[in-house]
N, CA, C and O atoms as a GROMACS GRO file, in nm:
protein
  448
    1MET      N    1  -5.326  11.837   2.447
    1MET     CA    2  -5.224  11.795   2.538
    1MET      C    3  -5.114  11.901   2.543
    1MET      O    4  -5.059  11.930   2.650
    2ASN      N    5  -5.084  11.957   2.434
    2ASN     CA    6  -4.987  12.060   2.437
    2ASN      C    7  -5.025  12.178   2.528
    2ASN      O    8  -4.939  12.240   2.590
    3ILE      N    9  -5.151  12.206   2.534
    3ILE     CA   10  -5.195  12.317   2.616
    3ILE      C   11  -5.172  12.285   2.766
    3ILE      O   12  -5.134  12.373   2.843
    4PHE      N   13  -5.195  12.158   2.805
    4PHE     CA   14  -5.167  12.121   2.940
    4PHE      C   15  -5.017  12.119   2.971
    4PHE      O   16  -4.980  12.143   3.086
    5VAL      N   17  -4.938  12.095   2.882
    5VAL     CA   18  -4.786  12.099   2.913
    5VAL      C   19  -4.742  12.244   2.920
    5VAL      O   20  -4.660  12.281   3.004
    6MET      N   21  -4.796  12.328   2.831
    6MET     CA   22  -4.756  12.472   2.833
    6MET      C   23  -4.807  12.536   2.960
    6MET      O   24  -4.734  12.617   3.018
    7THR      N   25  -4.932  12.506   3.008
    7THR     CA   26  -4.984  12.558   3.126
    7THR      C   27  -4.905  12.510   3.250
    7THR      O   28  -4.882  12.588   3.342
    8ALA      N   29  -4.864  12.387   3.250
    8ALA     CA   30  -4.779  12.332   3.362
    8ALA      C   31  -4.646  12.398   3.367
    8ALA      O   32  -4.593  12.432   3.473
    9PHE      N   33  -4.593  12.416   3.252
    9PHE     CA   34  -4.459  12.482   3.236
    9PHE      C   35  -4.462  12.628   3.285
    9PHE      O   36  -4.371  12.678   3.350
   10ALA      N   37  -4.578  12.695   3.248
   10ALA     CA   38  -4.587  12.832   3.293
   10ALA      C   39  -4.608  12.851   3.441
   10ALA      O   40  -4.558  12.946   3.502
   11GLU      N   41  -4.684  12.759   3.496
   11GLU     CA   42  -4.698  12.754   3.643
   11GLU      C   43  -4.566  12.730   3.714
   11GLU      O   44  -4.536  12.793   3.816
   12GLY      N   45  -4.484  12.634   3.658
   12GLY     CA   46  -4.356  12.603   3.719
   12GLY      C   47  -4.258  12.722   3.715
   12GLY      O   48  -4.183  12.741   3.810
   13THR      N   49  -4.258  12.800   3.608
   13THR     CA   50  -4.161  12.909   3.607
   13THR      C   51  -4.205  13.025   3.697
   13THR      O   52  -4.122  13.098   3.751
   14ALA      N   53  -4.341  13.041   3.714
   14ALA     CA   54  -4.383  13.139   3.804
   14ALA      C   55  -4.352  13.104   3.948
   14ALA      O   56  -4.318  13.190   4.029
   15ALA      N   57  -4.366  12.980   3.977
   15ALA     CA   58  -4.333  12.940   4.114
   15ALA      C   59  -4.178  12.947   4.142
   15ALA      O   60  -4.133  12.973   4.253
   16ALA      N   61  -4.102  12.924   4.036
   16ALA     CA   62  -3.958  12.930   4.059
   16ALA      C   63  -3.906  13.078   4.072
   16ALA      O   64  -3.812  13.107   4.146
   17SER      N   65  -3.972  13.167   3.997
   17SER     CA   66  -3.935  13.309   4.012
   17SER      C   67  -3.982  13.363   4.146
   17SER      O   68  -3.914  13.448   4.204
   18ALA      N   69  -4.099  13.315   4.199
   18ALA     CA   70  -4.145  13.362   4.329
   18ALA      C   71  -4.052  13.308   4.439
   18ALA      O   72  -4.027  13.380   4.536
   19ALA      N   73  -4.001  13.184   4.427
   19ALA     CA   74  -3.910  13.127   4.520
   19ALA      C   75  -3.776  13.203   4.514
   19ALA      O   76  -3.713  13.223   4.618
   20GLY      N   77  -3.731  13.243   4.396
   20GLY     CA   78  -3.607  13.324   4.385
   20GLY      C   79  -3.618  13.451   4.452
   20GLY      O   80  -3.522  13.495   4.515
   21ALA      N   81  -3.735  13.519   4.443
   21ALA     CA   82  -3.749  13.647   4.504
   21ALA      C   83  -3.756  13.634   4.659
   21ALA      O   84  -3.708  13.722   4.731
   22ALA      N   85  -3.816  13.525   4.709
   22ALA     CA   86  -3.828  13.498   4.851
   22ALA      C   87  -3.680  13.474   4.902
   22ALA      O   88  -3.644  13.523   5.009
   23GLY      N   89  -3.601  13.403   4.829
   23GLY     CA   90  -3.464  13.383   4.868
   23GLY      C   91  -3.385  13.508   4.879
   23GLY      O   92  -3.305  13.524   4.972
   24LEU      N   93  -3.406  13.599   4.785
   24LEU     CA   94  -3.334  13.728   4.785
   24LEU      C   95  -3.378  13.812   4.911
   24LEU      O   96  -3.294  13.872   4.978
   25SER      N   97  -3.501  13.812   4.938
   25SER     CA   98  -3.547  13.892   5.057
   25SER      C   99  -3.491  13.828   5.183
   25SER      O  100  -3.459  13.902   5.276
   26THR      N  101  -3.476  13.700   5.193
   26THR     CA  102  -3.421  13.637   5.304
   26THR      C  103  -3.273  13.675   5.322
   26THR      O  104  -3.226  13.687   5.435
   27LEU      N  105  -3.201  13.694   5.214
   27LEU     CA  106  -3.060  13.734   5.219
   27LEU      C  107  -3.045  13.878   5.257
   27LEU      O  108  -2.947  13.916   5.322
   28ILE      N  109  -3.144  13.961   5.217
   28ILE     CA  110  -3.131  14.108   5.242
   28ILE      C  111  -3.142  14.144   5.386
   28ILE      O  112  -3.076  14.238   5.432
   29MET      N  113  -3.226  14.072   5.461
   29MET     CA  114  -3.249  14.100   5.600
   29MET      C  115  -3.124  14.085   5.685
   29MET      O  116  -3.096  14.176   5.763
   30PRO      N  117  -3.046  13.977   5.677
   30PRO     CA  118  -2.926  13.969   5.756
   30PRO      C  119  -2.823  14.069   5.714
   30PRO      O  120  -2.746  14.115   5.798
   31ILE      N  121  -2.816  14.104   5.592
   31ILE     CA  122  -2.717  14.206   5.544
   31ILE      C  123  -2.757  14.340   5.610
   31ILE      O  124  -2.672  14.407   5.668
   32LEU      N  125  -2.886  14.379   5.602
   32LEU     CA  126  -2.933  14.505   5.668
   32LEU      C  127  -2.902  14.501   5.820
   32LEU      O  128  -2.862  14.602   5.876
   33LEU      N  129  -2.921  14.390   5.883
   33LEU     CA  130  -2.896  14.378   6.025
   33LEU      C  131  -2.745  14.398   6.057
   33LEU      O  132  -2.713  14.465   6.155
   34ILE      N  133  -2.654  14.343   5.978
   34ILE     CA  134  -2.516  14.356   5.998
   34ILE      C  135  -2.477  14.501   5.976
   34ILE      O  136  -2.395  14.555   6.050
   35ALA      N  137  -2.535  14.568   5.871
   35ALA     CA  138  -2.501  14.709   5.846
   35ALA      C  139  -2.552  14.797   5.962
   35ALA      O  140  -2.483  14.890   6.003
   36LEU      N  141  -2.668  14.767   6.012
   36LEU     CA  142  -2.722  14.843   6.127
   36LEU      C  143  -2.631  14.824   6.249
   36LEU      O  144  -2.598  14.922   6.318
   37LEU      N  145  -2.591  14.705   6.276
   37LEU     CA  146  -2.506  14.672   6.388
   37LEU      C  147  -2.375  14.747   6.372
   37LEU      O  148  -2.329  14.802   6.472
   38TYR      N  149  -2.313  14.755   6.260
   38TYR     CA  150  -2.192  14.824   6.237
   38TYR      C  151  -2.204  14.980   6.267
   38TYR      O  152  -2.120  15.038   6.335
   39PHE      N  153  -2.311  15.040   6.215
   39PHE     CA  154  -2.326  15.180   6.229
   39PHE      C  155  -2.375  15.217   6.370
   39PHE      O  156  -2.354  15.331   6.411
   40MET      N  157  -2.434  15.132   6.443
   40MET     CA  158  -2.487  15.164   6.576
   40MET      C  159  -2.387  15.126   6.688
   40MET      O  160  -2.391  15.184   6.797
   41MET      N  161  -2.296  15.028   6.661
   41MET     CA  162  -2.211  14.985   6.772
   41MET      C  163  -2.060  14.991   6.736
   41MET      O  164  -1.980  15.048   6.810
   42ILE      N  165  -2.025  14.936   6.629
   42ILE     CA  166  -1.883  14.914   6.598
   42ILE      C  167  -1.818  15.049   6.564
   42ILE      O  168  -1.712  15.083   6.617
   43ARG      N  169  -1.880  15.124   6.476
   43ARG     CA  170  -1.821  15.252   6.429
   43ARG      C  171  -1.804  15.353   6.537
   43ARG      O  172  -1.698  15.416   6.543
   44PRO      N  173  -1.904  15.374   6.629
   44PRO     CA  174  -1.883  15.468   6.737
   44PRO      C  175  -1.772  15.427   6.829
   44PRO      O  176  -1.697  15.512   6.876
   45GLN      N  177  -1.759  15.297   6.857
   45GLN     CA  178  -1.656  15.248   6.947
   45GLN      C  179  -1.518  15.270   6.880
   45GLN      O  180  -1.422  15.301   6.951
   46ARG      N  181  -1.505  15.257   6.752
   46ARG     CA  182  -1.381  15.281   6.686
   46ARG      C  183  -1.339  15.428   6.699
   46ARG      O  184  -1.222  15.459   6.720
   47LYS      N  185  -1.438  15.516   6.686
   47LYS     CA  186  -1.415  15.658   6.696
   47LYS      C  187  -1.363  15.688   6.837
   47LYS      O  188  -1.264  15.759   6.853
   48LYS      N  189  -1.429  15.632   6.937
   48LYS     CA  190  -1.388  15.656   7.076
   48LYS      C  191  -1.250  15.604   7.100
   48LYS      O  192  -1.171  15.669   7.168
   49ASP      N  193  -1.218  15.488   7.045
   49ASP     CA  194  -1.079  15.431   7.067
   49ASP      C  195  -0.975  15.519   6.997
   49ASP      O  196  -0.866  15.539   7.052
   50LYS      N  197  -1.005  15.572   6.876
   50LYS     CA  198  -0.914  15.657   6.808
   50LYS      C  199  -0.891  15.789   6.896
   50LYS      O  200  -0.777  15.830   6.912
   51LEU      N  201  -0.995  15.850   6.949
   51LEU     CA  202  -0.976  15.967   7.028
   51LEU      C  203  -0.897  15.938   7.155
   51LEU      O  204  -0.820  16.024   7.198
   52THR      N  205  -0.913  15.820   7.217
   52THR     CA  206  -0.837  15.784   7.337
   52THR      C  207  -0.688  15.767   7.304
   52THR      O  208  -0.601  15.811   7.379
   53ARG      N  209  -0.660  15.701   7.189
   53ARG     CA  210  -0.520  15.681   7.144
   53ARG      C  211  -0.456  15.822   7.119
   53ARG      O  212  -0.342  15.846   7.158
   54GLU      N  213  -0.531  15.910   7.056
   54GLU     CA  214  -0.478  16.045   7.029
   54GLU      C  215  -0.445  16.117   7.161
   54GLU      O  216  -0.340  16.180   7.177
   55MET      N  217  -0.543  16.105   7.258
   55MET     CA  218  -0.518  16.174   7.384
   55MET      C  219  -0.401  16.118   7.456
   55MET      O  220  -0.323  16.194   7.513
   56LEU      N  221  -0.384  15.988   7.457
   56LEU     CA  222  -0.270  15.920   7.529
   56LEU      C  223  -0.138  15.955   7.458
   56LEU      O  224  -0.036  15.965   7.526
   57SER      N  225  -0.136  15.973   7.330
   57SER     CA  226  -0.008  16.006   7.258
   57SER      C  227   0.022  16.151   7.273
   57SER      O  228   0.136  16.190   7.249
   58ALA      N  229  -0.068  16.235   7.311
   58ALA     CA  230  -0.042  16.378   7.325
   58ALA      C  231  -0.015  16.423   7.464
   58ALA      O  232  -0.012  16.543   7.492
   59LEU      N  233   0.005  16.325   7.556
   59LEU     CA  234   0.037  16.361   7.700
   59LEU      C  235   0.172  16.424   7.704
   59LEU      O  236   0.265  16.382   7.635
   60VAL      N  237   0.184  16.531   7.791
   60VAL     CA  238   0.307  16.601   7.813
   60VAL      C  239   0.326  16.627   7.963
   60VAL      O  240   0.229  16.627   8.040
   61VAL      N  241   0.450  16.648   8.003
   61VAL     CA  242   0.471  16.682   8.143
   61VAL      C  243   0.399  16.808   8.183
   61VAL      O  244   0.408  16.908   8.112
   62GLY      N  245   0.331  16.806   8.290
   62GLY     CA  246   0.256  16.918   8.339
   62GLY      C  247   0.105  16.907   8.318
   62GLY      O  248   0.031  16.987   8.374
   63ASP      N  249   0.056  16.811   8.240
   63ASP     CA  250  -0.087  16.784   8.219
   63ASP      C  251  -0.143  16.738   8.348
   63ASP      O  252  -0.079  16.660   8.419
   64LYS      N  253  -0.263  16.784   8.384
   64LYS     CA  254  -0.339  16.734   8.496
   64LYS      C  255  -0.435  16.628   8.446
   64LYS      O  256  -0.506  16.649   8.347
   65ILE      N  257  -0.437  16.518   8.511
   65ILE     CA  258  -0.510  16.394   8.458
   65ILE      C  259  -0.582  16.330   8.567
   65ILE      O  260  -0.555  16.354   8.684
   66ILE      N  261  -0.682  16.244   8.526
   66ILE     CA  262  -0.761  16.156   8.611
   66ILE      C  263  -0.740  16.010   8.560
   66ILE      O  264  -0.757  15.982   8.442
   67THR      N  265  -0.706  15.924   8.650
   67THR     CA  266  -0.687  15.782   8.612
   67THR      C  267  -0.819  15.709   8.612
   67THR      O  268  -0.920  15.760   8.661
   68ILE      N  269  -0.818  15.586   8.558
   68ILE     CA  270  -0.938  15.507   8.550
   68ILE      C  271  -0.990  15.468   8.691
   68ILE      O  272  -1.106  15.428   8.707
   69GLY      N  273  -0.901  15.480   8.791
   69GLY     CA  274  -0.935  15.453   8.930
   69GLY      C  275  -0.978  15.574   9.004
   69GLY      O  276  -1.015  15.563   9.121
   70GLY      N  277  -0.975  15.693   8.940
   70GLY     CA  278  -1.031  15.810   9.002
   70GLY      C  279  -0.922  15.894   9.068
   70GLY      O  280  -0.955  15.989   9.139
   71ILE      N  281  -0.794  15.862   9.050
   71ILE     CA  282  -0.686  15.935   9.117
   71ILE      C  283  -0.654  16.058   9.023
   71ILE      O  284  -0.636  16.047   8.902
   72HIS      N  285  -0.650  16.176   9.093
   72HIS     CA  286  -0.620  16.304   9.028
   72HIS      C  287  -0.473  16.328   9.046
   72HIS      O  288  -0.420  16.301   9.154
   73GLY      N  289  -0.408  16.376   8.949
   73GLY     CA  290  -0.265  16.408   8.960
   73GLY      C  291  -0.212  16.491   8.848
   73GLY      O  292  -0.284  16.525   8.754
   74LYS      N  293  -0.082  16.524   8.857
   74LYS     CA  294  -0.015  16.605   8.758
   74LYS      C  295   0.108  16.531   8.712
   74LYS      O  296   0.187  16.482   8.793
   75ILE      N  297   0.123  16.522   8.579
   75ILE     CA  298   0.230  16.440   8.517
   75ILE      C  299   0.357  16.511   8.551
   75ILE      O  300   0.374  16.630   8.524
   76VAL      N  301   0.454  16.431   8.615
   76VAL     CA  302   0.588  16.483   8.644
   76VAL      C  303   0.697  16.434   8.542
   76VAL      O  304   0.788  16.507   8.504
   77SER      N  305   0.680  16.309   8.501
   77SER     CA  306   0.774  16.260   8.405
   77SER      C  307   0.709  16.152   8.318
   77SER      O  308   0.615  16.087   8.365
   78ILE      N  309   0.753  16.130   8.199
   78ILE     CA  310   0.700  16.035   8.104
   78ILE      C  311   0.815  15.950   8.052
   78ILE      O  312   0.914  16.005   8.003
   79LYS      N  313   0.806  15.819   8.060
   79LYS     CA  314   0.904  15.730   8.006
   79LYS      C  315   0.835  15.611   7.940
   79LYS      O  316   0.779  15.525   8.008
   80ASP      N  317   0.839  15.607   7.808
   80ASP     CA  318   0.767  15.502   7.728
   80ASP      C  319   0.620  15.488   7.769
   80ASP      O  320   0.538  15.578   7.746
   81ASP      N  321   0.590  15.374   7.828
   81ASP     CA  322   0.449  15.349   7.862
   81ASP      C  323   0.420  15.370   8.013
   81ASP      O  324   0.312  15.334   8.060
   82THR      N  325   0.512  15.428   8.088
   82THR     CA  326   0.485  15.460   8.228
   82THR      C  327   0.506  15.608   8.253
   82THR      O  328   0.590  15.673   8.191
   83LEU      N  329   0.426  15.660   8.348
   83LEU     CA  330   0.424  15.798   8.388
   83LEU      C  331   0.445  15.808   8.535
   83LEU      O  332   0.406  15.716   8.607
   84VAL      N  333   0.506  15.915   8.584
   84VAL     CA  334   0.513  15.943   8.724
   84VAL      C  335   0.426  16.066   8.744
   84VAL      O  336   0.449  16.170   8.683
   85ILE      N  337   0.323  16.051   8.831
   85ILE     CA  338   0.235  16.163   8.862
   85ILE      C  339   0.247  16.207   9.006
   85ILE      O  340   0.277  16.127   9.094
   86GLU      N  341   0.223  16.333   9.028
   86GLU     CA  342   0.226  16.389   9.151
   86GLU      C  343   0.083  16.412   9.205
   86GLU      O  344   0.003  16.476   9.137
   87THR      N  345   0.049  16.360   9.324
   87THR     CA  346  -0.084  16.374   9.379
   87THR      C  347  -0.074  16.437   9.516
   87THR      O  348   0.035  16.446   9.572
   88GLY      N  349  -0.186  16.482   9.569
   88GLY     CA  350  -0.195  16.542   9.705
   88GLY      C  351  -0.202  16.694   9.694
   88GLY      O  352  -0.209  16.754   9.587
   89SER      N  353  -0.198  16.750   9.811
   89SER     CA  354  -0.204  16.896   9.822
   89SER      C  355  -0.069  16.955   9.819
   89SER      O  356   0.030  16.882   9.810
   90ALA      N  357  -0.061  17.089   9.826
   90ALA     CA  358   0.062  17.161   9.826
   90ALA      C  359   0.155  17.122   9.938
   90ALA      O  360   0.277  17.124   9.919
   91THR      N  361   0.101  17.087  10.056
   91THR     CA  362   0.183  17.055  10.171
   91THR      C  363   0.212  16.912  10.185
   91THR      O  364   0.308  16.876  10.253
   92ASP      N  365   0.134  16.826  10.123
   92ASP     CA  366   0.146  16.686  10.139
   92ASP      C  367   0.144  16.611  10.000
   92ASP      O  368   0.048  16.542   9.966
   93LYS      N  369   0.253  16.630   9.926
   93LYS     CA  370   0.261  16.577   9.793
   93LYS      C  371   0.321  16.436   9.792
   93LYS      O  372   0.404  16.404   9.878
   94SER      N  373   0.280  16.353   9.698
   94SER     CA  374   0.338  16.219   9.680
   94SER      C  375   0.344  16.190   9.537
   94SER      O  376   0.275  16.257   9.459
   95THR      N  377   0.421  16.096   9.496
   95THR     CA  378   0.428  16.050   9.350
   95THR      C  379   0.383  15.912   9.340
   95THR      O  380   0.385  15.835   9.435
   96MET      N  381   0.342  15.884   9.224
   96MET     CA  382   0.292  15.745   9.187
   96MET      C  383   0.347  15.713   9.047
   96MET      O  384   0.355  15.802   8.962
   97LYS      N  385   0.384  15.592   9.024
   97LYS     CA  386   0.422  15.544   8.893
   97LYS      C  387   0.304  15.469   8.835
   97LYS      O  388   0.258  15.372   8.895
   98ILE      N  389   0.253  15.510   8.720
   98ILE     CA  390   0.133  15.445   8.664
   98ILE      C  391   0.154  15.412   8.517
   98ILE      O  392   0.247  15.466   8.456
   99SER      N  393   0.074  15.326   8.457
   99SER     CA  394   0.079  15.299   8.317
   99SER      C  395   0.006  15.398   8.236
   99SER      O  396  -0.093  15.454   8.282
  100ARG      N  397   0.051  15.423   8.116
  100ARG     CA  398  -0.012  15.521   8.031
  100ARG      C  399  -0.159  15.487   8.000
  100ARG      O  400  -0.245  15.575   7.996
  101TRP      N  401  -0.184  15.358   7.978
  101TRP     CA  402  -0.321  15.320   7.949
  101TRP      C  403  -0.420  15.342   8.054
  101TRP      O  404  -0.540  15.340   8.025
  102SER      N  405  -0.377  15.363   8.181
  102SER     CA  406  -0.467  15.380   8.296
  102SER      C  407  -0.521  15.527   8.306
  102SER      O  408  -0.593  15.558   8.401
  103ILE      N  409  -0.488  15.616   8.210
  103ILE     CA  410  -0.534  15.747   8.220
  103ILE      C  411  -0.670  15.752   8.147
  103ILE      O  412  -0.682  15.706   8.033
  104ARG      N  413  -0.772  15.809   8.215
  104ARG     CA  414  -0.903  15.824   8.156
  104ARG      C  415  -0.923  15.956   8.081
  104ARG      O  416  -0.983  15.960   7.973
  105GLU      N  417  -0.873  16.061   8.138
  105GLU     CA  418  -0.895  16.190   8.078
  105GLU      C  419  -0.790  16.292   8.126
  105GLU      O  420  -0.734  16.281   8.236
  106VAL      N  421  -0.768  16.391   8.042
  106VAL     CA  422  -0.681  16.508   8.074
  106VAL      C  423  -0.774  16.624   8.112
  106VAL      O  424  -0.854  16.672   8.032
  107THR      N  425  -0.760  16.666   8.240
  107THR     CA  426  -0.851  16.769   8.289
  107THR      C  427  -0.802  16.908   8.250
  107THR      O  428  -0.881  16.997   8.218
  108LYS      N  429  -0.667  16.926   8.255
  108LYS     CA  430  -0.615  17.056   8.223
  108LYS      C  431  -0.478  17.038   8.157
  108LYS      O  432  -0.383  16.995   8.222
  109PRO      N  433  -0.469  17.071   8.029
  109PRO     CA  434  -0.346  17.055   7.958
  109PRO      C  435  -0.239  17.142   8.012
  109PRO      O  436  -0.269  17.248   8.066
  110ALA      N  437  -0.117  17.102   8.001
  110ALA     CA  438   0.000  17.186   8.053
  110ALA      C  439   0.002  17.322   7.968
  110ALA      O  440  -0.023  17.329   7.847
  111GLU      N  441   0.035  17.422   8.048
  111GLU     CA  442   0.048  17.561   7.984
  111GLU      C  443   0.180  17.569   7.913
  111GLU      O  444   0.282  17.521   7.962
  112ALA      N  445   0.177  17.631   7.795
  112ALA     CA  446   0.299  17.636   7.714
  112ALA      C  447   0.390  17.752   7.757
  112ALA      O  448   0.497  17.771   7.699
   0.00000   0.00000   0.00000
């Protein structure tokens, strides 16, 4: 009878250790998925946002810019979060007041 009890006990511990290993592998997959999501989507977006913040903070009068709406212009004045840009040709110039966040890129930095 002791042999039967020992055999049943041995089978029970083997099943429990197999169930524990299966639970661990179930936990590893979501962790790997979250890590992959971070490195493929979140981290590159944070880098891009950082570059955009640096570009917007480095704006100076004289920079040639393009807005998110596609308007090309030259910065005439900067006041806090608003800019005045000059658009048009040499004979037909006009100015616009725009928000700093609406700038997509600096095409030509101002010459020092």
